[in-house]
C-alpha positions in Angstrom: 28.9 63.9 -8.4 29.4 60.1 -8.5 29.1 58.3 -5.2 32.4 56.9 -3.8 32.9 53.2 -4.5 33.4 52.5 -0.8 31.7 54.1 2.2 33.5 57.0 3.8 35.7 56.1 6.7 34.2 57.1 10.1 34.8 56.4 13.8 31.6 54.3 13.9 32.6 52.2 11.0 36.1 51.6 12.4 34.6 50.5 15.8 32.0 48.3 14.2 34.6 46.5 12.1 37.0 46.1 15.1 34.2 44.6 17.2 33.2 42.2 14.5 36.8 41.2 14.1 37.2 40.6 17.8 34.0 38.6 18.0 35.1 36.4 15.1 38.8 35.9 15.8 39.6 37.2 19.2 41.1 40.4 20.5 44.6 39.5 19.2 43.3 39.8 15.6 42.5 43.5 16.0 45.5 45.4 14.7 45.6 48.6 12.7 47.0 46.8 9.7 44.2 44.2 9.8 41.6 46.8 10.4 42.8 48.9 7.4 42.6 45.7 5.2 39.1 44.9 6.4 38.0 48.5 5.7 39.8 48.7 2.4 41.8 51.8 3.3 45.5 52.6 4.0 46.7 52.2 7.6 47.5 55.8 8.2 44.0 56.9 7.4 42.8 55.3 10.6 44.8 57.8 12.5 42.6 60.6 11.2 40.0 59.2 13.6 42.0 57.4 16.4 45.4 58.2 17.8 46.3 54.7 18.9 45.1 51.1 18.7 44.2 51.3 22.4 41.9 54.2 21.7 40.1 52.0 19.1 39.7 49.2 21.7 38.5 51.7 24.3 35.7 52.7 21.9 34.9 49.1 21.1 34.7 48.3 24.9 32.5 51.4 25.4 30.2 50.3 22.6 29.6 47.0 24.4 28.9 48.7 27.7 26.5 51.1 26.1 24.2 48.2 25.5 23.7 47.7 29.2 20.4 48.9 30.6 20.6 51.4 33.4 17.1 52.8 33.8 16.4 50.5 36.8 18.5 52.8 38.9 16.2 55.8 38.3 12.8 54.4 37.7 11.9 53.6 41.3 13.0 50.0 41.4 14.3 49.0 44.8 18.1 48.7 45.1 18.0 44.9 45.2 15.7 44.6 42.2 17.9 47.1 40.4 21.0 45.1 41.0 19.4 41.9 39.7 18.1 43.6 36.5 21.4 45.4 35.9 23.4 42.3 36.5 21.4 40.3 34.0 21.7 43.1 31.4 25.4 43.6 32.0 26.1 39.8 31.6 24.0 39.7 28.4 26.1 42.5 26.9 29.4 40.8 27.8 28.5 37.3 26.8 27.5 38.6 23.4 31.1 39.8 23.0 33.3 37.7 25.3 36.6 38.4 23.7 36.5 42.1 24.7 35.9 41.3 28.4 39.6 41.1 29.4 40.2 44.5 28.0 36.9 45.9 29.3 37.7 44.5 32.8 40.6 46.9 33.2 38.0 49.6 34.2 36.1 52.4 32.7 39.0 54.9 32.5 37.7 57.7 30.4 35.1 55.7 28.5 31.8 57.6 28.6 29.4 54.6 28.7 31.5 52.9 31.3 31.6 56.1 33.4 27.8 56.5 33.0 27.3 53.0 34.2 29.6 53.5 37.3 27.8 56.7 38.1 24.3 55.1 37.8 25.2 52.2 40.0 27.0 54.2 42.7 24.3 56.9 42.7 21.5 54.3 42.9 23.1 52.6 45.9 23.8 55.8 47.7 20.2 57.0 47.1 18.9 53.8 48.5 20.8 54.4 51.8 24.1 52.6 51.3 27.1 54.4 52.7 29.3 55.7 49.8 32.2 53.4 50.7 30.0 50.4 50.6 28.3 51.5 47.4 31.7 51.6 45.8 32.4 48.1 47.0 29.1 46.8 45.7 29.8 48.2 42.2 33.2 46.6 42.2 31.8 43.3 43.5 29.2 43.2 40.8 31.8 43.9 38.1 34.0 41.1 39.3 31.1 38.7 39.4 29.6 39.6 36.0 32.9 39.9 34.1 34.1 36.6 35.6 30.9 34.8 34.5 31.2 36.1 31.0 34.9 35.1 30.5 34.1 31.5 29.7 31.7 28.6 30.0 31.9 26.2 33.0 29.8 23.6 31.1 32.1 23.6 28.1 35.1 23.0 30.3 34.2 19.4 30.3 34.6 17.1 27.2 31.6 15.2 25.9 33.4 11.8 26.2 32.0 9.7 29.0 35.2 7.6 29.1 37.2 10.7 30.0 36.0 10.7 33.6 36.9 7.3 35.1 34.7 6.7 38.2 37.7 5.2 39.9 39.4 8.6 39.7 36.4 10.9 39.7 33.5 9.1 41.5 31.2 12.2 41.4 31.7 13.2 37.7 29.7 10.4 36.1 27.5 12.9 34.3 30.1 15.6 33.6 30.3 14.7 29.9 26.7 15.8 29.5 27.3 19.4 30.8 28.4 20.8 27.4 25.2 19.6 25.8 23.3 21.8 28.3 25.7 24.8 28.3 23.2 27.6 28.4 21.1 26.0 31.1 24.1 25.3 33.3 25.9 28.6 32.8 22.9 30.8 33.1 21.6 28.8 36.1 25.0 29.2 37.8 24.9 32.9 37.2 21.4 33.3 38.5 22.2 31.2 41.6 25.3 33.4 42.3 23.5 36.7 41.6 20.7 35.9 43.9 23.0 34.7 46.6 25.1 37.9 46.3 22.0 40.2 46.5 20.5 38.2 49.3 23.7 38.6 51.3 23.8 42.3 50.6 20.2 42.5 51.9 21.3 41.1 55.2 24.0 43.8 55.4 21.5 46.4 54.4 19.1 45.4 57.1 21.9 45.6 59.7 22.6 49.2 58.6 19.1 50.3 59.5 19.0 48.4 62.8 19.2 50.7 65.8 22.4 50.5 67.9 20.5 49.3 71.0 18.9 46.4 69.1 22.3 45.4 67.7 23.7 45.2 71.2 20.8 43.3 72.6 20.9 40.8 69.8 24.5 39.9 70.4 25.4 37.0 72.7 27.5 38.0 75.6 30.2 35.9 77.2 31.8 36.4 80.6 35.1 35.3 81.9 35.3 33.2 85.0 37.6 34.7 87.6 41.0 33.0 87.7 43.2 32.2 90.7 
């Protein structure tokens, strides 16, 4: 039998094409009509593999999340080190595909890779001794922080025209026009600063969890009211 002129349509091929389209032109460019044209097929043929456009986007988002490393939560790394490693891997995956971040930020829903990530983080924190409620908050906090850092560039928010920032109006922005030139250094440095501050703050809370009740009471300053009247 002669080979078909075009590769057979598959879920993986649809998802890869949708992700490439989103990366190149933004999420708004991903429509079933455009996908069908890119794949060289008729629109209805997509529905043999996906029921709706949102189902395609779910799979695209899950493909991105599947690139995030999770082994640090099971390989014996301490919880703080695991959060640092995971946060960096998570951001790397999202910054490689920033246009999918707003859709992905809606939550894991039923996405397998997203649910595996949520399970790994929650399980790792609980195993380390965090109360379940706080472990949930830590996972949410990290997601807010990482997704926010991947949505855009702080450095590229400033134009590279020195005359745009008149010192009479902005006395502290004399070097702001140089930020875009150092985008990666500025943005990654800001992320690392925030990530370490976040984990260091959690470490203080974690130490307080293990502190005996008597020591907590002894460590507090006490105040007494003067009698009135």
